[in-house]
N, C-alpha and C positions, 0 to 999 in steps of 0.2 A: 504494500500500500504506500509506503514512503517513496518508492521508485516512481509511481504515477504522479505524485505531487512534485517531484524533483524535475521532471521533464518540462512541464509548462513554465516553471520558474526559470529554467535555463533558456527556454525560447523567449521569454519576456526580456531576459538579460541580453540575449543576442539581438533582439529587435531594438532595444533601447541603445545598445552600443552602436548598432548600424545607424540609427537615427542621429545620435549625438555626434558620432564620427563624421557622418555625411554633412550635417549642419556645420560643424567646425571647418571641414575642408571646403565647403561651398563658400563660406564667409572669407576664408583665407584666399581662395582663388579670386573672388570678387575684388578684394582689397588689392591683390597683386595686379589684376587687370586694370583697375582704375589708376593705380600708380604708374604702370607702364604706359597707358594712354596719355597720361599727363606729362611724364618725364622723358620717355624714349624719343619723341620727335626732336628734342633738343640735340640729340646726337647727330642729327642731320641738318642742323642749323635752322630748324623750325621752332619758333617760340610760341607757346600758348598764352593767350590773354583772355580774361573773363570780360564779357559784355555786361556793364553795370547799369546802363540806362536804356531807355526805349527808343533812342534816336534812330536806330536801324531796323525797327520793327516794320513789317512782319518778317523780313528776310533773316534778321538776326535777333531773336527775342532776348530779353533780359535773362541772364543766367547761362547764355550760350558760352562755349569755349571756342575761341577762334584761334587758328594756327597761322602765324604769319612767317613767311619766308623772306629773307633778305632779297632786295631787288634794287636795281639801278633806278632811282626815281625818274630819271629822264625818259625811261622806257614805259612808264605808266600811261595808260590811256583813260579817257572818260569811261566810266562804268566799272573800272577796277575798284576793288575794296581794299583799303589800306589801313594799317594801324600806325598811329603816329603819337608823338609826345605833344601834349597840349600846353601851349603858352610857356610861361616860365617854370611851370611845375613839370619838369621833364620826366618825373616818375609817373605821371598820370597818363595811361594809354587811352587813346580814343580810336574807335574804328568807324570810319565813314567811307563813302563812295567818292571817287575822283570825279569832279565836274569838268575841270580843265587842268592842263599842265602847261606851264610856261618855262621851257628850258632856258630861255635867256635870263629870266629873273630867278631861276632855280627854285620855283615854288609851285605848289599845287593849290587849286581851289577845291574844297571838299564840301560834302553835304550829307547829313544823315537822311536815310530814306523817309523817315517820318517827319522831317523838318520841312517847313514851307520854303525856306530860302537857304542859300549856301552859308557856310560858316563865316562869321564876321572877319576873321583874319586868314590870309593864305598860310599854307603850311610850308615852311622852308624845307628843302631837300634834307637838310641835316637832322630834321626831327622825324623823318620817315623811318619807322622800325621795320616795316616789311609789308608785303602784299599778302592778303588773306588767301590761303589755299584750301582751307577746310574749316568747317564749323560743326560743333556737336552741341545740340540743345541740352540745357540743364547741367551739363558737366562743369560749367563755369562756377556754379554754386558750390560744387564739391571741391573744385580746385581752390576757390577762394577760402573755403573753410579749412582746407588742409594747409594753406599758407599761414594760417594764424597759429599761435602757440596752443590754444585750446583744441584746435582741429588736429594738430599733431599728437597731442596727448590723447584725444579720443581715438585716433587711429591706432596708437600703441595699445590702448585699453581693449579695443575690439580685437586686435591681433592676439593679445594675451588671453582674452576670453575664448577665442577660437582655439588656440593651442590647448587651453585647459579642457575644453570640450573634447578635443581629440585624445588628450591624456586620459580623461574619465572613460571615454569609449573604449580605449585600449585596456584599461583596468577591468571594465565590465566583461570583456571578452575572455579574460583569464579565469 
């Protein structure tokens, strides 16, 4: 009679270990994929930037992650989407569409798709960070979160919890 009760308990342990291990591995794989998607393009000179405002909606919604590749600004044409440093705050990236390019003055006129008129100041070539080659909706929210100390701490906590789930699953299998 004790053997009959032992078998279902072992099956429950096995199912629990598979579920916990699977969940832990799935979360680890998702974390790895997100990190690779955000970081790996840099190896090829492609830099990700988060879209923070609605000036390019609907083509680039708030929270999108755009990937900009270095380009010779003189080769940009109207309709190209570029990321550039705004004004004197060189650390603030803006992504807008090129309206016109003046190689003689070495500057671009840009405009957000949702804006009624071009940007008030032309963009000097020296502030162009790159031409947008790809965008991924919503990934900018994650990238922005991970760039903050709290986001990095949360990522470490999620990875630690996932590893703990895998460890518990391994112990249940024994």
